[in-house]
N, C-alpha and C positions, 0 to 999 in steps of 0.2 A: 504494500500500500504506500502510495506517495505521501509525503509530508503535507499536512493541512495547509492549503492555500498556495502550495508550490505550483509551478507552471503545469506540471503533469496532473496534479490534483484538480486544478481549475479546468483543464480540458476534460477530465472525467466528469466533473460537475456539469459542464456544458452538455455532455451527452445525456446524462441523467435528467437534467432540467428539460431538455428538448423532447424527451420521450414521455414526460409527465403531463397528461392533458389538464389536470387541475392547476397546473402552473403555466406552461407555455400556451396552451389553447385558451385558458381563461384570460391571460394577459393580452393575447392577440385580439380578443373581442373588444378590448378597450384601447387598442393601438398603443400599447405600452412600449416606450422606448426609454432606455436609461443606460448609464454607465455606473456600475455598482462595484465598489471596492470592499474587500474583506481583510481583516487583520486582527492584531492583538492590541489590547487597549494601552499597553505601556510602550508600544513602538511609535517612532516618529512618523512612519509611513505605513500604509497598508501593505500586505504581502501579495495579494492577488486581485484580479478584477475581471469582470465580464462586461461585454457590450451587448445589450438587448435591443433588438429591433422587432417590433410587432409581436412581442411576447417570447420570441426565440432568441437564444444566445447565438450571436453570429461570430463572436471571437471571445476567447478566454485565455488567461495566462498570468504571468507574473506582472505585478504593478510596476509601471515605468514612468512615474510622475505625470500621468495623464490627469486632466481635469475630470472629476466625477460628479454625479448627481447624488450618490449615496456613498457613505463611508461607514461601514459597520465594524465595530470593534468589541471584543470581549476577551476574557482570559482564555488560555488554551483549555482549561478545565471546564469552563462554561460551554465553549464550542463543542467539546467532546460530549458533554451531558446532552446538549440539544440534538446533536447528531444521532445519539443512541435513542433518546426518549422523545424527540420532537419538542415542540413548544406550542402550547395552545394560546388563545387570546389572553387569558388571565396570566399565564406565565410570561407572555411577551410584555404585558403591561407592568408586571412586577419587575422583570429584568430591566426594563427601561427606567422605571422609577427608582430602583435601587442602584443603578449605575452598572449592573452586570453586563448590560448591552448598551453600548454608547453609539449614538448617531453623530459622528464627527461632522458629517455633511448629510443633509436630507431632512425633510419635514416629517418627522415621526407622527405628529398629531394628525396631519392631513391624510397620511396613508391609512392610519387606523380608522378614521372616520369614513373611509370609502371601502365598503366591503368587497368591491371588485378588486381592490388592491390588497386588503388585509388578508383575505383567505389565501391567495397565492403566496403572499409573503410568508405566512406561517407554514405553508406547504414546502417552501424552499428549504426550511430547516430539516424536514423529513427527507427530502431529496439528498441533502448533504450526507445523510447516513448511508446512502448507496455508493458513495465514492471511497 
């Protein structure tokens, strides 16, 4: 298994994301486009990123100082827990409120208020467990 958020891991995540209808297809219905970075909360920069066009990831890999719409950070332990158990809406709210999940970039509140985005966002954690 590749290291979490490494170039190889991000490419595996892209494949899993694009195969998941509750994620890729759901986001395609709302023409979701975004650049999403992932990493660890104590690091200066994210580790990996994906480019999403119309719900599907079209490129994934190591982060290289690109401008992003979302930058999600957590401890390695938290990422591992969410990859194994997933995260529900209540868990997501708690993680954000307690700082276990940090949104360095991105409007967490707006995303949660839109169920067309919140559901797929939660599903993305489950998909991480497939990589």
